[in-house]
C-alpha positions as CSV (number, residue, x, y, z in Angstrom):
1,P,-20.6,15.0,-22.5
2,Y,-21.9,14.1,-19.0
3,S,-18.6,12.7,-17.7
4,T,-16.9,14.5,-14.8
5,E,-13.5,13.4,-16.1
6,R,-11.1,16.3,-16.8
7,I,-8.6,16.2,-19.6
8,R,-5.4,18.1,-18.7
9,K,-3.0,18.4,-21.5
10,K,-0.8,21.3,-22.6
11,V,-1.5,23.3,-25.7
12,I,1.7,24.4,-27.4
13,I,1.7,27.5,-29.5
14,E,5.0,28.1,-31.2
15,D,6.4,31.5,-32.3
16,F,4.6,33.8,-34.9
17,V,1.3,31.9,-34.9
18,W,-1.8,33.8,-36.0
19,C,-5.2,32.8,-34.7
20,G,-8.4,34.4,-36.0
21,A,-11.3,35.3,-33.7
22,N,-13.2,32.6,-31.9
23,V,-10.7,29.8,-32.5
24,T,-11.1,26.7,-30.2
25,I,-8.0,24.7,-29.6
26,L,-8.5,21.3,-27.9
27,P,-6.1,19.9,-25.2
28,G,-2.8,18.3,-26.4
29,V,-2.6,20.2,-29.7
30,R,0.6,21.8,-31.0
31,L,0.5,24.8,-33.4
32,G,3.7,24.9,-35.4
33,E,5.8,28.0,-36.0
34,G,4.3,30.5,-38.3
35,C,1.0,28.7,-38.9
36,I,-2.3,30.6,-39.4
37,I,-5.6,29.4,-38.0
38,G,-8.8,30.8,-39.6
39,A,-11.5,32.5,-37.6
40,G,-14.0,30.2,-36.0
41,S,-11.9,27.1,-36.5
42,V,-11.8,24.1,-34.1
43,V,-8.3,22.7,-33.9
44,T,-8.4,19.0,-33.0
45,K,-5.0,17.9,-34.3
46,D,-1.5,19.3,-34.5
47,V,-0.9,21.9,-37.2
48,P,2.5,21.8,-39.0
49,A,4.8,24.9,-39.3
50,C,3.8,27.5,-41.9
51,A,0.4,25.8,-42.6
52,V,-2.9,27.6,-43.1
53,A,-5.7,25.7,-41.4
54,C,-9.4,26.4,-41.1
55,G,-12.8,24.8,-40.6
56,N,-14.5,22.5,-38.1
57,P,-12.4,20.4,-37.6
58,A,-9.5,22.5,-38.8
59,K,-7.8,21.1,-41.9
60,V,-4.7,22.3,-43.7
61,V,-5.8,24.1,-46.8
62,K,-2.4,25.4,-48.0
63,Y,1.1,26.4,-46.8
64,R,2.7,29.8,-46.6
65,D,5.6,30.7,-48.8
66,I,8.4,29.4,-46.6
67,E,11.2,31.5,-48.3
68,A,9.2,34.7,-47.7
69,Y,8.5,33.7,-44.1
70,N,12.2,33.0,-43.4
71,K,13.2,36.3,-45.0
72,L,10.7,38.3,-42.8
73,K,12.0,36.4,-39.8
74,E,15.6,37.2,-40.5
75,E,14.7,40.8,-41.1
76,K,13.0,40.8,-37.6
77,K,9.7,42.0,-39.2
78,F,7.8,39.9,-36.6
79,V,7.3,41.1,-33.1
80,I,7.3,38.6,-30.2
């Protein structure tokens, strides 16, 4: 914690990702398309598409209904 070394890595957030309040995302993490991150979570690893993750560290607790997600996406119910 006392090092002066800086870690510079990109955080990649794909389309239609929902993040709750006070989410912390560490450097180098990718949030897959359509995933949901619970409020107050600390994301330390990549989260796959359509996953629901929460906690400290954030862990996948379930997956969204992919058929329903794709249907909403095709109907353009999401706003970019």
